[in-house]
MIVEXBA-144730 format. One record per atom (N, C-alpha, C, CB): x, y, z. Coordinates in Angstrom, 1 decimal. Glycine has a CB too. Layout:
# residues N
<pt c1="X" c2="Y" c3="Z"/>
...
END
This chain:
# residues 69
<pt c1="-42.6" c2="-35.1" c3="-4.1"/>
<pt c1="-42.1" c2="-36.3" c3="-3.4"/>
<pt c1="-40.7" c2="-36.6" c3="-4.0"/>
<pt c1="-43.1" c2="-37.5" c3="-3.4"/>
<pt c1="-39.9" c2="-37.3" c3="-3.2"/>
<pt c1="-38.6" c2="-37.7" c3="-3.7"/>
<pt c1="-38.6" c2="-39.0" c3="-4.4"/>
<pt c1="-37.6" c2="-37.8" c3="-2.5"/>
<pt c1="-37.9" c2="-39.1" c3="-5.5"/>
<pt c1="-37.9" c2="-40.3" c3="-6.3"/>
<pt c1="-37.3" c2="-41.5" c3="-5.4"/>
<pt c1="-37.1" c2="-40.2" c3="-7.6"/>
<pt c1="-37.7" c2="-42.7" c3="-5.8"/>
<pt c1="-37.3" c2="-43.9" c3="-5.0"/>
<pt c1="-35.8" c2="-44.1" c3="-5.1"/>
<pt c1="-38.1" c2="-45.1" c3="-5.5"/>
<pt c1="-35.3" c2="-43.8" c3="-6.3"/>
<pt c1="-33.8" c2="-44.0" c3="-6.5"/>
<pt c1="-33.0" c2="-43.1" c3="-5.6"/>
<pt c1="-33.5" c2="-43.8" c3="-8.0"/>
<pt c1="-33.4" c2="-41.8" c3="-5.6"/>
<pt c1="-32.7" c2="-40.8" c3="-4.7"/>
<pt c1="-32.9" c2="-41.1" c3="-3.3"/>
<pt c1="-33.3" c2="-39.4" c3="-5.0"/>
<pt c1="-34.1" c2="-41.6" c3="-2.9"/>
<pt c1="-34.3" c2="-42.0" c3="-1.5"/>
<pt c1="-33.4" c2="-43.1" c3="-1.1"/>
<pt c1="-35.8" c2="-42.3" c3="-1.3"/>
<pt c1="-33.3" c2="-44.1" c3="-2.0"/>
<pt c1="-32.5" c2="-45.3" c3="-1.7"/>
<pt c1="-31.0" c2="-44.9" c3="-1.6"/>
<pt c1="-32.7" c2="-46.4" c3="-2.7"/>
<pt c1="-30.6" c2="-44.0" c3="-2.5"/>
<pt c1="-29.2" c2="-43.6" c3="-2.5"/>
<pt c1="-28.9" c2="-42.8" c3="-1.2"/>
<pt c1="-28.9" c2="-42.7" c3="-3.7"/>
<pt c1="-29.8" c2="-41.9" c3="-0.8"/>
<pt c1="-29.5" c2="-41.1" c3="0.4"/>
<pt c1="-29.5" c2="-42.0" c3="1.7"/>
<pt c1="-30.7" c2="-40.1" c3="0.6"/>
<pt c1="-30.4" c2="-43.0" c3="1.7"/>
<pt c1="-30.5" c2="-43.8" c3="2.9"/>
<pt c1="-29.3" c2="-44.8" c3="3.0"/>
<pt c1="-31.8" c2="-44.7" c3="2.9"/>
<pt c1="-28.8" c2="-45.3" c3="1.8"/>
<pt c1="-27.6" c2="-46.1" c3="1.8"/>
<pt c1="-26.4" c2="-45.4" c3="2.1"/>
<pt c1="-27.6" c2="-46.9" c3="0.5"/>
<pt c1="-26.3" c2="-44.1" c3="1.6"/>
<pt c1="-25.1" c2="-43.4" c3="1.7"/>
<pt c1="-24.9" c2="-42.7" c3="3.0"/>
<pt c1="-25.0" c2="-42.3" c3="0.6"/>
<pt c1="-26.0" c2="-42.1" c3="3.6"/>
<pt c1="-25.8" c2="-41.2" c3="4.7"/>
<pt c1="-26.4" c2="-41.8" c3="6.0"/>
<pt c1="-26.5" c2="-39.9" c3="4.5"/>
<pt c1="-27.5" c2="-42.5" c3="5.9"/>
<pt c1="-28.2" c2="-43.0" c3="7.1"/>
<pt c1="-27.7" c2="-44.3" c3="7.7"/>
<pt c1="-29.7" c2="-43.1" c3="6.9"/>
<pt c1="-27.4" c2="-45.2" c3="6.8"/>
<pt c1="-27.0" c2="-46.6" c3="7.3"/>
<pt c1="-25.5" c2="-46.7" c3="7.3"/>
<pt c1="-27.6" c2="-47.6" c3="6.4"/>
<pt c1="-24.7" c2="-45.7" c3="7.2"/>
<pt c1="-23.3" c2="-45.8" c3="7.3"/>
<pt c1="-22.8" c2="-45.1" c3="8.6"/>
<pt c1="-22.6" c2="-45.2" c3="6.1"/>
<pt c1="-21.6" c2="-45.4" c3="9.1"/>
<pt c1="-21.2" c2="-44.8" c3="10.3"/>
<pt c1="-20.5" c2="-43.5" c3="10.2"/>
<pt c1="-20.2" c2="-45.8" c3="11.0"/>
<pt c1="-20.6" c2="-42.8" c3="9.1"/>
<pt c1="-20.0" c2="-41.5" c3="8.9"/>
<pt c1="-20.4" c2="-40.5" c3="9.9"/>
<pt c1="-20.3" c2="-40.9" c3="7.5"/>
<pt c1="-21.6" c2="-40.6" c3="10.4"/>
<pt c1="-22.1" c2="-39.6" c3="11.4"/>
<pt c1="-21.3" c2="-39.7" c3="12.7"/>
<pt c1="-23.6" c2="-39.9" c3="11.7"/>
<pt c1="-20.9" c2="-40.9" c3="13.0"/>
<pt c1="-20.1" c2="-41.0" c3="14.3"/>
<pt c1="-18.7" c2="-40.5" c3="14.1"/>
<pt c1="-20.1" c2="-42.5" c3="14.7"/>
<pt c1="-18.1" c2="-40.7" c3="12.9"/>
<pt c1="-16.8" c2="-40.1" c3="12.6"/>
<pt c1="-16.9" c2="-38.6" c3="12.5"/>
<pt c1="-16.3" c2="-40.6" c3="11.2"/>
<pt c1="-18.0" c2="-38.1" c3="12.1"/>
<pt c1="-18.2" c2="-36.6" c3="12.0"/>
<pt c1="-18.2" c2="-35.9" c3="13.4"/>
<pt c1="-19.5" c2="-36.3" c3="11.3"/>
<pt c1="-18.4" c2="-36.7" c3="14.5"/>
<pt c1="-18.3" c2="-36.2" c3="15.8"/>
<pt c1="-16.9" c2="-35.7" c3="16.2"/>
<pt c1="-18.8" c2="-37.3" c3="16.8"/>
<pt c1="-15.9" c2="-36.0" c3="15.4"/>
<pt c1="-14.6" c2="-35.5" c3="15.7"/>
<pt c1="-14.5" c2="-34.0" c3="15.5"/>
<pt c1="-13.6" c2="-36.2" c3="14.8"/>
<pt c1="-15.3" c2="-33.5" c3="14.7"/>
<pt c1="-15.3" c2="-32.0" c3="14.4"/>
<pt c1="-15.5" c2="-31.2" c3="15.7"/>
<pt c1="-16.3" c2="-31.7" c3="13.3"/>
<pt c1="-16.6" c2="-31.4" c3="16.4"/>
<pt c1="-16.8" c2="-30.6" c3="17.6"/>
<pt c1="-15.7" c2="-30.9" c3="18.7"/>
<pt c1="-18.2" c2="-30.8" c3="18.2"/>
<pt c1="-15.2" c2="-32.1" c3="18.7"/>
<pt c1="-14.1" c2="-32.4" c3="19.7"/>
<pt c1="-12.8" c2="-31.6" c3="19.3"/>
<pt c1="-13.8" c2="-33.9" c3="19.7"/>
<pt c1="-12.5" c2="-31.5" c3="18.0"/>
<pt c1="-11.4" c2="-30.7" c3="17.6"/>
<pt c1="-11.7" c2="-29.2" c3="17.9"/>
<pt c1="-11.2" c2="-30.8" c3="16.1"/>
<pt c1="-13.0" c2="-28.8" c3="17.7"/>
<pt c1="-13.3" c2="-27.4" c3="18.1"/>
<pt c1="-13.1" c2="-27.2" c3="19.6"/>
<pt c1="-14.8" c2="-27.2" c3="17.8"/>
<pt c1="-13.5" c2="-28.1" c3="20.4"/>
<pt c1="-13.3" c2="-28.0" c3="21.9"/>
<pt c1="-11.8" c2="-28.0" c3="22.2"/>
<pt c1="-14.0" c2="-29.2" c3="22.6"/>
<pt c1="-11.0" c2="-28.7" c3="21.5"/>
<pt c1="-9.6" c2="-28.7" c3="21.7"/>
<pt c1="-9.0" c2="-27.3" c3="21.4"/>
<pt c1="-8.8" c2="-29.7" c3="20.8"/>
<pt c1="-9.4" c2="-26.7" c3="20.3"/>
<pt c1="-9.0" c2="-25.3" c3="19.9"/>
<pt c1="-9.5" c2="-24.3" c3="20.9"/>
<pt c1="-9.4" c2="-25.0" c3="18.5"/>
<pt c1="-10.7" c2="-24.5" c3="21.4"/>
<pt c1="-11.3" c2="-23.6" c3="22.4"/>
<pt c1="-10.4" c2="-23.6" c3="23.7"/>
<pt c1="-12.7" c2="-24.0" c3="22.8"/>
<pt c1="-9.9" c2="-24.8" c3="24.1"/>
<pt c1="-9.0" c2="-24.9" c3="25.2"/>
<pt c1="-7.7" c2="-24.2" c3="25.0"/>
<pt c1="-8.8" c2="-26.3" c3="25.6"/>
<pt c1="-7.3" c2="-24.2" c3="23.7"/>
<pt c1="-6.0" c2="-23.5" c3="23.4"/>
<pt c1="-6.2" c2="-22.0" c3="23.1"/>
<pt c1="-5.4" c2="-24.1" c3="22.1"/>
<pt c1="-7.4" c2="-21.5" c3="23.4"/>
<pt c1="-7.8" c2="-20.1" c3="23.3"/>
<pt c1="-7.8" c2="-19.6" c3="21.9"/>
<pt c1="-6.9" c2="-19.2" c3="24.1"/>
<pt c1="-8.1" c2="-20.5" c3="20.9"/>
<pt c1="-8.3" c2="-20.1" c3="19.5"/>
<pt c1="-9.8" c2="-20.1" c3="19.3"/>
<pt c1="-7.5" c2="-21.1" c3="18.5"/>
<pt c1="-10.5" c2="-19.1" c3="19.8"/>
<pt c1="-11.9" c2="-19.1" c3="19.9"/>
<pt c1="-12.6" c2="-19.0" c3="18.6"/>
<pt c1="-12.4" c2="-18.0" c3="20.8"/>
<pt c1="-12.1" c2="-18.2" c3="17.7"/>
<pt c1="-12.7" c2="-18.1" c3="16.4"/>
<pt c1="-12.7" c2="-19.4" c3="15.6"/>
<pt c1="-12.0" c2="-17.0" c3="15.5"/>
<pt c1="-11.6" c2="-20.1" c3="15.5"/>
<pt c1="-11.5" c2="-21.4" c3="14.9"/>
<pt c1="-12.4" c2="-22.4" c3="15.6"/>
<pt c1="-10.1" c2="-21.9" c3="14.8"/>
<pt c1="-12.4" c2="-22.4" c3="16.9"/>
<pt c1="-13.2" c2="-23.4" c3="17.6"/>
<pt c1="-14.7" c2="-23.2" c3="17.3"/>
<pt c1="-12.9" c2="-23.2" c3="19.1"/>
<pt c1="-15.2" c2="-21.9" c3="17.4"/>
<pt c1="-16.6" c2="-21.7" c3="17.2"/>
<pt c1="-17.0" c2="-21.9" c3="15.7"/>
<pt c1="-17.0" c2="-20.3" c3="17.6"/>
<pt c1="-16.0" c2="-21.7" c3="14.8"/>
<pt c1="-16.3" c2="-22.0" c3="13.4"/>
<pt c1="-16.5" c2="-23.5" c3="13.2"/>
<pt c1="-15.1" c2="-21.5" c3="12.5"/>
<pt c1="-15.6" c2="-24.3" c3="13.8"/>
<pt c1="-15.8" c2="-25.7" c3="13.7"/>
<pt c1="-17.1" c2="-26.2" c3="14.3"/>
<pt c1="-14.6" c2="-26.4" c3="14.3"/>
<pt c1="-17.4" c2="-25.7" c3="15.5"/>
<pt c1="-18.6" c2="-26.2" c3="16.2"/>
<pt c1="-19.8" c2="-25.7" c3="15.5"/>
<pt c1="-18.6" c2="-25.6" c3="17.6"/>
<pt c1="-19.8" c2="-24.5" c3="15.0"/>
<pt c1="-20.9" c2="-24.0" c3="14.2"/>
<pt c1="-21.2" c2="-24.7" c3="12.9"/>
<pt c1="-20.7" c2="-22.5" c3="13.9"/>
<pt c1="-20.1" c2="-25.1" c3="12.2"/>
<pt c1="-20.2" c2="-25.9" c3="11.0"/>
<pt c1="-20.8" c2="-27.2" c3="11.3"/>
<pt c1="-18.8" c2="-26.0" c3="10.4"/>
<pt c1="-20.4" c2="-27.8" c3="12.4"/>
<pt c1="-20.9" c2="-29.1" c3="12.8"/>
<pt c1="-22.4" c2="-29.1" c3="13.1"/>
<pt c1="-20.1" c2="-29.7" c3="14.0"/>
<pt c1="-22.8" c2="-28.0" c3="13.9"/>
<pt c1="-24.2" c2="-27.9" c3="14.2"/>
<pt c1="-25.1" c2="-27.7" c3="13.0"/>
<pt c1="-24.4" c2="-26.7" c3="15.2"/>
<pt c1="-24.6" c2="-26.8" c3="12.1"/>
<pt c1="-25.4" c2="-26.5" c3="10.9"/>
<pt c1="-25.5" c2="-27.8" c3="10.0"/>
<pt c1="-24.7" c2="-25.4" c3="10.1"/>
<pt c1="-24.5" c2="-28.5" c3="9.9"/>
<pt c1="-24.5" c2="-29.7" c3="9.1"/>
<pt c1="-25.4" c2="-30.8" c3="9.7"/>
<pt c1="-23.1" c2="-30.3" c3="8.9"/>
<pt c1="-25.3" c2="-30.9" c3="11.0"/>
<pt c1="-26.2" c2="-31.9" c3="11.7"/>
<pt c1="-27.7" c2="-31.5" c3="11.6"/>
<pt c1="-25.8" c2="-32.0" c3="13.2"/>
<pt c1="-28.0" c2="-30.3" c3="11.7"/>
<pt c1="-29.4" c2="-29.8" c3="11.6"/>
<pt c1="-29.9" c2="-30.1" c3="10.2"/>
<pt c1="-29.5" c2="-28.3" c3="11.9"/>
<pt c1="-29.1" c2="-29.8" c3="9.2"/>
<pt c1="-29.5" c2="-30.1" c3="7.8"/>
<pt c1="-29.7" c2="-31.5" c3="7.5"/>
<pt c1="-28.4" c2="-29.5" c3="6.8"/>
<pt c1="-28.8" c2="-32.4" c3="7.9"/>
<pt c1="-28.9" c2="-33.8" c3="7.7"/>
<pt c1="-30.1" c2="-34.4" c3="8.5"/>
<pt c1="-27.7" c2="-34.5" c3="8.0"/>
<pt c1="-30.3" c2="-33.9" c3="9.7"/>
<pt c1="-31.4" c2="-34.4" c3="10.5"/>
<pt c1="-32.8" c2="-34.0" c3="9.9"/>
<pt c1="-31.4" c2="-33.8" c3="11.9"/>
<pt c1="-32.8" c2="-32.8" c3="9.4"/>
<pt c1="-34.1" c2="-32.3" c3="8.7"/>
<pt c1="-34.3" c2="-33.1" c3="7.4"/>
<pt c1="-34.0" c2="-30.8" c3="8.3"/>
<pt c1="-33.3" c2="-33.4" c3="6.7"/>
<pt c1="-33.4" c2="-34.2" c3="5.4"/>
<pt c1="-33.9" c2="-35.6" c3="5.8"/>
<pt c1="-32.1" c2="-34.3" c3="4.7"/>
<pt c1="-33.3" c2="-36.2" c3="6.8"/>
<pt c1="-33.6" c2="-37.6" c3="7.2"/>
<pt c1="-35.0" c2="-37.7" c3="7.7"/>
<pt c1="-32.6" c2="-38.1" c3="8.2"/>
<pt c1="-35.4" c2="-36.7" c3="8.5"/>
<pt c1="-36.7" c2="-36.8" c3="9.2"/>
<pt c1="-37.9" c2="-36.3" c3="8.4"/>
<pt c1="-36.7" c2="-36.1" c3="10.5"/>
<pt c1="-37.6" c2="-35.3" c3="7.5"/>
<pt c1="-38.7" c2="-34.6" c3="6.8"/>
<pt c1="-38.8" c2="-34.9" c3="5.3"/>
<pt c1="-38.6" c2="-33.2" c3="7.0"/>
<pt c1="-37.7" c2="-35.2" c3="4.7"/>
<pt c1="-37.7" c2="-35.3" c3="3.2"/>
<pt c1="-37.7" c2="-36.8" c3="2.8"/>
<pt c1="-36.5" c2="-34.6" c3="2.6"/>
<pt c1="-36.7" c2="-37.5" c3="3.4"/>
<pt c1="-36.5" c2="-38.9" c3="3.0"/>
<pt c1="-37.2" c2="-39.8" c3="4.0"/>
<pt c1="-35.0" c2="-39.2" c3="2.8"/>
<pt c1="-37.6" c2="-41.0" c3="3.5"/>
<pt c1="-38.2" c2="-42.0" c3="4.5"/>
<pt c1="-37.3" c2="-43.2" c3="4.4"/>
<pt c1="-39.7" c2="-42.4" c3="4.0"/>
<pt c1="-36.5" c2="-43.3" c3="5.5"/>
<pt c1="-35.5" c2="-44.4" c3="5.6"/>
<pt c1="-35.9" c2="-45.4" c3="6.6"/>
<pt c1="-34.1" c2="-43.9" c3="5.8"/>
<pt c1="-36.5" c2="-46.5" c3="6.2"/>
<pt c1="-36.9" c2="-47.5" c3="7.2"/>
<pt c1="-35.8" c2="-48.6" c3="7.2"/>
<pt c1="-38.3" c2="-48.1" c3="6.9"/>
<pt c1="-35.2" c2="-48.8" c3="8.4"/>
<pt c1="-34.1" c2="-49.8" c3="8.5"/>
<pt c1="-34.6" c2="-51.2" c3="8.8"/>
<pt c1="-33.1" c2="-49.3" c3="9.6"/>
<pt c1="-35.7" c2="-51.5" c3="8.2"/>
<pt c1="-36.3" c2="-52.9" c3="8.5"/>
<pt c1="-35.7" c2="-53.9" c3="7.6"/>
<pt c1="-37.8" c2="-52.8" c3="8.3"/>
END
């Protein structure tokens, strides 16, 4: 199990801050480059965003218990 101190740090740093919404800029930039026919850069950005979102979602839902009560 995860220690309470690590759990509190993760929840305060990643879950309860608006960084996730700022991170949505990455796939939008990827879509912009896709429109400019720079497909490799575009898919790299989109793939990076998807992988990061999956990792953080798994950590938030499976490893840490962040109750926002």
